VEXRO-539700 format. One record per residue (C-alpha): residue number from 1; x, y, z. Coordinates in Angstrom, 2 decimals, always signed. Each point is the difference from the previous one (the first is absolute). Layout:
N
- NUM;X;Y;Z;
...
//
This chain:
456
- 1;+44.06;-30.98;+10.44;
- 2;+0.85;-1.73;-3.23;
- 3;-3.72;-2.12;+0.46;
- 4;-1.77;+3.22;+0.13;
- 5;+1.71;+1.11;-2.91;
- 6;-0.51;-2.89;-2.31;
- 7;-3.85;+0.20;+1.36;
- 8;-0.50;+3.75;-1.14;
- 9;+2.06;+0.00;-3.09;
- 10;+0.45;-3.36;-1.09;
- 11;-2.80;+0.19;-2.59;
- 12;+1.52;+3.53;-1.15;
- 13;+3.15;-1.44;-0.40;
- 14;-0.89;-3.04;-1.80;
- 15;-2.40;+2.45;-2.10;
- 16;+3.22;+1.97;-0.90;
- 17;+2.04;-3.13;-0.53;
- 18;+1.88;-0.15;+3.26;
- 19;+0.23;-3.30;+1.70;
- 20;+0.65;+0.22;+3.88;
- 21;+1.90;-3.38;+0.90;
- 22;-0.73;-1.64;+3.82;
- 23;+2.66;+1.95;+1.57;
- 24;+3.46;+2.26;-0.59;
- 25;+1.85;-3.45;-1.70;
- 26;-2.23;+0.06;-2.60;
- 27;-0.97;+3.60;-1.17;
- 28;+1.98;+3.82;+1.14;
- 29;-2.50;+2.07;+2.21;
- 30;-2.16;+2.01;-1.96;
- 31;-0.42;+3.88;+1.83;
- 32;-3.22;+1.94;-1.77;
- 33;-0.52;+3.47;+0.92;
- 34;-3.17;+1.44;+0.82;
- 35;-0.29;+2.12;-3.08;
- 36;+0.62;-3.45;-2.24;
- 37;-2.36;-2.09;+2.18;
- 38;-3.02;+2.49;-0.71;
- 39;+1.40;+0.19;-3.37;
- 40;-0.68;-4.00;-0.21;
- 41;-3.21;+0.27;+1.49;
- 42;-1.31;+2.72;-2.72;
- 43;+1.34;-2.39;-2.66;
- 44;-1.97;-2.58;+1.41;
- 45;-3.09;+1.39;+0.52;
- 46;+0.23;+1.10;-3.77;
- 47;+0.46;-3.83;-1.17;
- 48;-3.06;-0.94;+2.09;
- 49;+2.12;-1.40;+2.56;
- 50;-1.97;+2.31;+3.27;
- 51;+0.87;-3.43;+1.93;
- 52;+3.82;+0.85;+0.35;
- 53;-0.41;+3.61;-0.16;
- 54;-2.03;-0.40;+3.41;
- 55;+2.94;-1.77;+1.74;
- 56;+2.56;+2.36;-1.16;
- 57;-2.17;+2.67;+1.52;
- 58;+0.01;-1.65;+3.15;
- 59;+3.15;-0.52;+0.72;
- 60;+0.90;+4.07;-1.38;
- 61;-2.43;+0.59;+3.26;
- 62;+1.85;-2.45;+1.93;
- 63;+2.99;+2.33;-0.55;
- 64;-2.30;+3.39;+0.17;
- 65;-3.45;-0.04;+0.96;
- 66;-1.11;+3.45;-1.07;
- 67;+2.15;-1.33;-3.41;
- 68;-2.95;+2.06;-2.37;
- 69;+0.87;-1.44;-3.36;
- 70;-0.08;-3.20;+1.85;
- 71;-3.24;+0.33;+1.57;
- 72;-1.60;+1.68;-3.80;
- 73;+1.39;-3.44;-1.50;
- 74;-1.55;-2.21;+3.02;
- 75;-3.49;+1.57;-0.92;
- 76;-0.05;-0.24;-3.69;
- 77;+1.72;-3.54;+0.46;
- 78;-2.83;-1.28;+2.79;
- 79;-2.50;+1.26;-2.13;
- 80;+0.86;-1.87;-2.86;
- 81;+0.03;-3.04;+2.11;
- 82;-3.75;+0.79;+0.95;
- 83;+1.62;+0.64;+3.58;
- 84;-1.75;+2.94;+0.42;
- 85;+0.21;+0.59;+3.87;
- 86;+3.74;-0.23;-0.02;
- 87;-0.26;+2.88;-3.25;
- 88;-2.23;+2.34;+1.81;
- 89;+1.90;-0.06;+3.42;
- 90;+3.87;+0.17;-2.44;
- 91;-1.45;+3.25;-1.79;
- 92;-1.66;+1.67;+3.39;
- 93;+3.80;-0.39;+1.45;
- 94;+1.47;+1.59;-3.04;
- 95;-2.38;+3.40;+0.55;
- 96;+1.45;-0.22;+3.54;
- 97;+3.40;+0.11;-0.96;
- 98;-0.30;+2.21;-2.92;
- 99;+1.48;+3.57;+0.39;
- 100;-0.36;+1.19;-4.01;
- 101;-2.90;+0.67;-2.57;
- 102;+1.63;-2.86;-1.46;
- 103;-0.02;-2.79;+2.68;
- 104;-3.85;+1.22;+1.13;
- 105;-1.03;-0.04;-3.37;
- 106;+1.55;-3.42;-0.88;
- 107;-0.95;-1.50;+3.62;
- 108;-3.78;+0.95;-0.29;
- 109;+0.03;-1.18;-3.42;
- 110;+0.42;-3.60;+0.91;
- 111;-1.63;+0.30;+2.95;
- 112;-3.50;+0.84;-2.38;
- 113;+0.95;-2.55;-2.44;
- 114;-0.31;-2.73;+2.28;
- 115;-3.14;+1.47;+2.14;
- 116;-1.49;-0.52;-3.38;
- 117;+1.31;-3.45;-0.96;
- 118;-1.32;-0.73;+3.16;
- 119;-3.43;+1.15;-0.78;
- 120;+0.16;+3.19;+2.68;
- 121;-0.66;+2.37;-2.95;
- 122;-1.01;+2.82;+2.59;
- 123;+2.88;-0.10;+1.89;
- 124;+2.13;-0.09;-3.02;
- 125;-1.77;+3.37;-1.25;
- 126;+1.63;+1.60;+3.22;
- 127;+3.35;-0.97;-0.90;
- 128;-0.30;+0.99;-3.39;
- 129;-1.13;+3.21;+1.39;
- 130;+3.70;+0.38;+1.77;
- 131;+1.65;-1.50;-2.45;
- 132;-1.29;+3.27;-2.68;
- 133;+0.41;+2.29;+2.99;
- 134;+3.76;-1.31;+0.19;
- 135;+0.99;-0.52;-3.71;
- 136;+2.85;+1.74;-0.83;
- 137;-0.47;+0.84;-3.65;
- 138;-3.43;+0.96;-1.36;
- 139;+0.55;-3.29;-2.41;
- 140;+0.01;-1.94;+3.38;
- 141;-3.04;+1.80;+1.45;
- 142;-1.84;-0.99;-3.23;
- 143;+0.67;-3.51;-0.06;
- 144;-1.09;+0.26;+3.88;
- 145;-3.52;+1.65;-1.07;
- 146;-0.62;-2.55;-2.74;
- 147;+0.31;-2.78;+2.30;
- 148;-2.06;+1.85;+2.36;
- 149;-2.87;+0.09;-3.24;
- 150;+0.97;-3.98;-0.77;
- 151;-0.46;-0.81;+3.73;
- 152;-3.06;+2.19;+0.64;
- 153;-1.92;-1.49;-3.15;
- 154;+0.39;-3.70;+1.25;
- 155;-0.66;+0.84;+3.73;
- 156;-4.03;-1.32;+0.68;
- 157;+0.39;+2.15;+3.21;
- 158;+0.07;+4.83;-0.82;
- 159;-0.03;+1.86;+2.52;
- 160;+0.05;+3.87;+0.46;
- 161;+0.27;+2.20;+3.15;
- 162;-1.30;+3.36;-0.20;
- 163;+0.95;+3.17;+2.52;
- 164;-0.46;+3.63;-0.41;
- 165;-0.28;+3.27;+2.00;
- 166;-2.28;+2.86;-1.06;
- 167;-0.67;+3.30;+1.76;
- 168;-3.69;+0.62;-0.69;
- 169;-2.71;+3.00;+0.76;
- 170;-2.67;-2.14;+0.25;
- 171;+0.65;-3.59;+1.93;
- 172;-4.05;-0.44;+0.34;
- 173;-1.15;+1.52;-2.78;
- 174;-2.10;+3.00;+1.57;
- 175;-1.26;+2.83;-1.54;
- 176;+1.42;+3.12;-0.92;
- 177;-2.75;+2.22;+1.13;
- 178;-0.87;+0.86;+3.99;
- 179;-3.50;-0.25;-0.48;
- 180;-3.03;-1.88;-1.84;
- 181;-2.62;+1.85;-1.87;
- 182;-3.48;-2.27;+0.08;
- 183;-2.98;+2.14;-1.16;
- 184;+1.56;+3.39;+0.34;
- 185;+1.17;-0.21;+3.56;
- 186;+3.90;-0.76;+1.31;
- 187;+1.64;-2.50;+2.39;
- 188;+2.97;+0.04;+1.31;
- 189;+1.84;-3.33;-0.66;
- 190;+1.66;-1.61;+3.02;
- 191;+3.53;+0.24;-0.11;
- 192;+0.84;-4.33;-1.44;
- 193;-3.03;+1.03;-2.81;
- 194;+3.00;+2.20;-0.93;
- 195;+3.23;-0.61;-2.26;
- 196;+2.22;-1.13;+2.71;
- 197;+3.65;-0.32;-1.31;
- 198;+3.25;-2.21;+1.30;
- 199;+2.54;-2.27;-1.32;
- 200;-1.19;-3.08;-1.81;
- 201;+1.71;-3.56;+0.25;
- 202;-0.65;-2.54;-2.56;
- 203;+1.21;-3.45;-0.01;
- 204;-0.75;-3.18;-1.28;
- 205;+0.58;-3.69;-1.50;
- 206;-1.10;-2.69;-2.30;
- 207;+0.94;-3.32;-1.76;
- 208;-1.11;-2.12;-2.14;
- 209;+0.52;-3.52;-0.96;
- 210;-0.45;-1.01;-4.01;
- 211;-0.01;-3.03;-1.64;
- 212;-0.02;-1.11;-3.37;
- 213;-3.21;-2.81;-1.02;
- 214;+0.16;+0.03;-3.58;
- 215;+2.21;+1.18;-2.54;
- 216;-2.69;+3.17;-0.10;
- 217;-1.44;+0.15;+3.31;
- 218;+1.46;+0.88;+3.35;
- 219;-1.90;+0.39;+3.66;
- 220;+1.34;+1.92;+2.91;
- 221;-0.73;+0.52;+3.30;
- 222;+0.80;+3.18;+2.68;
- 223;+0.30;+2.00;+2.49;
- 224;+0.24;+3.76;+0.62;
- 225;-0.26;+1.97;+3.65;
- 226;+0.06;+3.72;-0.37;
- 227;-0.13;+3.21;+2.66;
- 228;-0.02;+3.36;+0.37;
- 229;+0.44;+1.85;+3.39;
- 230;+0.39;+3.52;+0.56;
- 231;+1.47;+3.02;+2.56;
- 232;-1.81;+3.04;+0.55;
- 233;+1.66;+3.28;-0.75;
- 234;+0.00;+2.34;+3.02;
- 235;-3.24;+2.29;-1.48;
- 236;-1.86;-2.90;-0.40;
- 237;+0.49;-0.73;+3.66;
- 238;-1.49;+2.51;+0.73;
- 239;-2.50;+0.15;-2.32;
- 240;-1.46;-3.52;+1.03;
- 241;+1.66;-0.62;+3.19;
- 242;-2.27;-2.59;+1.02;
- 243;+1.27;-1.95;-3.06;
- 244;+2.63;-2.29;-0.38;
- 245;+2.27;-0.57;-3.01;
- 246;-1.06;-4.02;+0.78;
- 247;-3.61;+1.03;-0.75;
- 248;+0.85;+0.13;-3.54;
- 249;+2.65;-3.14;-0.43;
- 250;-1.01;-2.06;-3.03;
- 251;+0.64;-3.67;-0.86;
- 252;-1.01;-2.97;-1.75;
- 253;+1.46;-3.47;-1.13;
- 254;-1.18;-2.08;-2.46;
- 255;-0.05;-3.47;-1.78;
- 256;-0.45;-0.65;-3.86;
- 257;+0.19;-2.55;-2.30;
- 258;+0.03;+0.33;-4.23;
- 259;+0.29;-1.41;-3.08;
- 260;+1.87;+1.42;-3.34;
- 261;-0.40;-1.35;-3.51;
- 262;+1.84;+0.76;-2.77;
- 263;-2.00;+0.58;-3.10;
- 264;+2.56;-0.77;-2.51;
- 265;+3.64;+1.55;-1.12;
- 266;-1.30;+3.76;-0.09;
- 267;-3.67;-0.12;+0.76;
- 268;+0.63;+0.81;+3.83;
- 269;-1.17;-1.52;+2.84;
- 270;-3.10;-0.86;+2.23;
- 271;-0.24;+0.44;+3.71;
- 272;-2.56;-1.18;+2.80;
- 273;+0.91;+1.02;+3.43;
- 274;-1.90;-0.34;+3.39;
- 275;+0.72;+1.97;+3.32;
- 276;-1.04;-0.55;+3.23;
- 277;+1.17;+2.16;+2.63;
- 278;-0.79;+2.51;+3.21;
- 279;+0.79;+3.52;+0.31;
- 280;+0.30;+1.84;+4.12;
- 281;-0.58;+3.53;+0.79;
- 282;+1.24;+1.46;+3.37;
- 283;+1.53;-3.16;+1.16;
- 284;-4.05;-1.33;-0.52;
- 285;-0.70;-2.43;-2.69;
- 286;-1.96;+2.09;-2.36;
- 287;-1.15;-2.72;-2.85;
- 288;+0.37;-3.23;-1.96;
- 289;-0.11;-0.06;-3.77;
- 290;+0.03;-2.24;-2.88;
- 291;+0.72;+1.32;-3.44;
- 292;+0.27;-1.74;-3.56;
- 293;+1.91;+1.08;-3.13;
- 294;-0.03;-0.50;-3.86;
- 295;+2.56;+1.26;-1.86;
- 296;+1.05;+0.19;-3.79;
- 297;+4.08;+1.30;-0.86;
- 298;+0.28;+0.23;-3.65;
- 299;+3.48;+0.83;-1.95;
- 300;-1.26;+1.85;-2.92;
- 301;+4.02;+0.97;-1.39;
- 302;+3.54;-0.65;+1.94;
- 303;-0.69;+3.65;+1.23;
- 304;-3.50;+0.16;+1.32;
- 305;-2.01;-2.38;+1.72;
- 306;-3.49;+0.74;+2.02;
- 307;-1.68;-1.81;+2.94;
- 308;-4.06;-0.33;+0.52;
- 309;-1.47;-0.78;+3.21;
- 310;-3.15;-0.53;+2.07;
- 311;-0.34;-0.59;+3.67;
- 312;-2.64;-0.58;+2.91;
- 313;+0.77;-0.05;+3.63;
- 314;-2.09;-0.01;+2.46;
- 315;+0.03;+1.49;+3.84;
- 316;-0.84;-1.20;+3.08;
- 317;-0.10;+2.72;+2.74;
- 318;+0.96;-0.92;+2.99;
- 319;-0.56;+3.44;+1.74;
- 320;-3.57;+0.59;-1.34;
- 321;-1.47;-2.40;-2.31;
- 322;-2.05;+3.12;-2.16;
- 323;+2.98;+0.71;-1.14;
- 324;+0.94;-3.29;-1.99;
- 325;+0.04;+0.16;-3.45;
- 326;+0.45;-1.34;-3.54;
- 327;+2.11;+1.94;-2.30;
- 328;+0.60;-1.20;-3.96;
- 329;+3.09;+1.64;-1.94;
- 330;+0.83;-0.12;-3.72;
- 331;+2.76;+1.75;-0.82;
- 332;+2.88;+0.24;-3.65;
- 333;+3.55;+0.42;+0.93;
- 334;+2.10;+0.70;-3.65;
- 335;+3.74;+0.46;-0.23;
- 336;+2.26;+1.17;-3.22;
- 337;+3.64;+0.50;-0.11;
- 338;+0.26;+3.43;-2.47;
- 339;+2.53;+0.22;-2.67;
- 340;+2.57;+2.44;+2.33;
- 341;+0.07;-2.72;+2.52;
- 342;-2.41;+1.45;+2.54;
- 343;-2.91;-2.29;+1.65;
- 344;-3.34;+1.43;-0.35;
- 345;-3.06;-1.80;+2.02;
- 346;-3.70;+0.42;+0.74;
- 347;-2.75;-1.15;+1.17;
- 348;-4.03;+0.52;+0.68;
- 349;-2.94;-1.95;+1.69;
- 350;-3.06;+0.15;+1.46;
- 351;-1.14;-1.17;+4.06;
- 352;-3.56;-0.89;+1.80;
- 353;-0.34;-0.85;+3.43;
- 354;-3.30;-0.71;+1.27;
- 355;-0.57;+0.33;+3.91;
- 356;-2.60;+0.99;+2.36;
- 357;+2.38;+2.90;+1.12;
- 358;-0.57;+3.17;-1.46;
- 359;+3.77;+0.81;+0.98;
- 360;+0.95;-2.78;-2.30;
- 361;-2.66;-1.07;-2.55;
- 362;+1.53;+2.24;-3.55;
- 363;+0.82;-0.65;-3.81;
- 364;+3.66;+1.08;-1.13;
- 365;+1.90;+0.53;-2.84;
- 366;+4.12;+0.78;+0.14;
- 367;+2.19;+0.42;-2.77;
- 368;+3.55;+1.03;+0.00;
- 369;+3.48;-0.20;-1.66;
- 370;+4.20;+0.28;+0.91;
- 371;+3.00;+0.21;-2.30;
- 372;+3.17;-1.00;+0.81;
- 373;+2.54;+1.66;-2.34;
- 374;+2.99;-1.84;-1.57;
- 375;+2.94;+2.50;+1.73;
- 376;+0.23;+0.23;+3.50;
- 377;-0.84;+3.08;+1.64;
- 378;+1.79;+1.38;+3.09;
- 379;+2.18;-3.06;-0.37;
- 380;-3.22;-2.06;+0.73;
- 381;-2.61;-1.57;-2.02;
- 382;-2.45;+1.76;+0.25;
- 383;-4.25;-1.04;-0.43;
- 384;-2.25;+2.89;-0.11;
- 385;-3.64;-1.21;+0.61;
- 386;-3.94;+1.65;+0.33;
- 387;-3.17;-1.04;+0.50;
- 388;-3.53;+0.96;-0.01;
- 389;-3.29;-1.43;+1.58;
- 390;-3.48;+0.45;+0.48;
- 391;-2.08;-1.35;+2.73;
- 392;-3.58;-0.04;-0.13;
- 393;-1.91;-1.62;+3.46;
- 394;-3.67;-1.16;-0.51;
- 395;-1.31;+0.93;+3.32;
- 396;-0.47;+2.68;+1.80;
- 397;+1.84;+1.78;+2.61;
- 398;-1.02;+2.80;+2.15;
- 399;-3.20;+0.25;-2.68;
- 400;+2.78;+0.37;-2.99;
- 401;+1.33;-2.44;-2.54;
- 402;+3.51;+0.38;+0.42;
- 403;+2.51;+0.50;-3.45;
- 404;+3.50;+0.25;+0.59;
- 405;+2.42;+0.27;-2.66;
- 406;+4.28;-0.33;+1.00;
- 407;+3.06;+0.97;-2.09;
- 408;+3.80;-1.76;+0.63;
- 409;+3.13;+1.02;-1.05;
- 410;+2.98;-2.05;+0.87;
- 411;+3.93;+0.23;-1.04;
- 412;+2.33;-2.94;+1.40;
- 413;+3.62;-0.28;-0.44;
- 414;+1.66;-3.89;-0.07;
- 415;+4.15;+0.80;+0.74;
- 416;+0.75;-2.98;-1.09;
- 417;+3.67;+0.95;-0.52;
- 418;+0.42;+0.35;+4.06;
- 419;-0.27;-4.20;+0.08;
- 420;+0.73;-1.92;+3.00;
- 421;-0.46;-3.58;-0.53;
- 422;-2.30;+0.34;-2.23;
- 423;-2.50;+2.77;+1.13;
- 424;+0.10;+3.37;-0.10;
- 425;-2.20;+3.16;+1.41;
- 426;-2.96;+1.48;-1.38;
- 427;-1.78;+3.45;+0.47;
- 428;-3.71;+0.61;-0.61;
- 429;-1.75;+2.96;+0.10;
- 430;-4.02;+0.13;-0.19;
- 431;-2.60;+2.64;+0.12;
- 432;-3.78;-0.47;+0.06;
- 433;-3.19;+2.17;-0.02;
- 434;-3.53;-1.32;+0.77;
- 435;-2.76;+2.31;-0.79;
- 436;-3.49;-1.00;+1.59;
- 437;-3.19;+1.46;+0.04;
- 438;-0.15;-0.89;+3.74;
- 439;+2.93;+2.33;+1.52;
- 440;+0.89;-2.74;+2.57;
- 441;+1.17;-2.03;-2.82;
- 442;+2.13;+2.69;-1.26;
- 443;+3.87;-0.87;+0.25;
- 444;+3.05;+0.56;-1.14;
- 445;+3.03;-2.22;+0.51;
- 446;+3.98;+0.51;-0.58;
- 447;+2.47;-2.77;+0.82;
- 448;+3.48;-0.95;-0.51;
- 449;+1.11;-3.55;+0.30;
- 450;+3.55;-1.47;-0.23;
- 451;+0.84;-3.65;-0.20;
- 452;+2.24;-2.88;-2.04;
- 453;-0.84;-1.33;-2.86;
- 454;+2.07;-3.27;-1.79;
- 455;+1.99;+0.90;-2.74;
- 456;+0.10;-3.67;-1.32;
//
């Protein structure tokens, strides 16, 4: 026992000015309480002797493997010594043995620090979310959030998950009319050509890797996948008995490459992005697509900024080649913080689509605006929005050049005070009405969606 005591505590005692001889004949037996050992370990780290602190922590853990303070000291000391695997394991064990918010907070914090130091910044962000969730005080939570943002800014990978559930009055973009008028004659529409109601499940995943190659330029590579699945209402099943919800399932996956160049302090950025992807509809391949986008941002003042982009997209349809298309779009976005703290955004754009299909070839103009009040409404951060769109088709459909006009209204609520691991629920309500000079394309849609969003 004496040899073990000398091994673990000899350096500490020397540091404190206490010498140990070879045996009882040369020195009195020295007993330290666990509390004194913990204090010695902390003092050792403060003077840069993490090696001594690690030995003391290991001795404490021989006595009690669930000693939370010892596990936290061990994690911090091992991290300081570059022993990241040991530091991470100690932090995780501390989390397992914690019974209080303070214990969980401290364990999560040291685990995140060890992970970040080892280069595992994405996992570190997860543990910082745990720390923020368990923080015993608001000040502790702010520290965890601040650390999260710092690690996120240094993480070359950024990953996001998306999920929402939305009851919809029109999952198939069907007509609101029961009949189609052609040359003054009425034709009854089939059930599946009319609006079908149901429940929409949307989910997605995206990840991006970015690398700074010069002080003013970075490159990024990304992958994303999104899908929508539906459940038909009983009314829709009666209306279109031959249709199945899987007939309207939609999915897309794409790879991306891009670069951002800083134009100088206060002058914004220039962005260039390339996308390659594929879409599926009803479980079958729908199209392959390629897109190139160039964008320029401007920071006019500290309270306003703008973004202008031009994009070109080529779609190669896999079901029928005549539906293939080329689309060019130019759009401007503006945002301004008002004096009362509210945020106003607006946009305007034009789009031209070329295709051999009369249902696809068109030109359009769209505009929209949104307002986010500075103060919470109904205990949530509210955003109110509206949009207008006009489409003019280039080829006759039933002998008529089709013209559509669409209006959209929306309200979204972000309940940021209902925080769970840094995520809070969202609720969005939207309604749209499209009028067309061909009744087949008169549509009405109403939906309510619920999801989650990060609070930091």
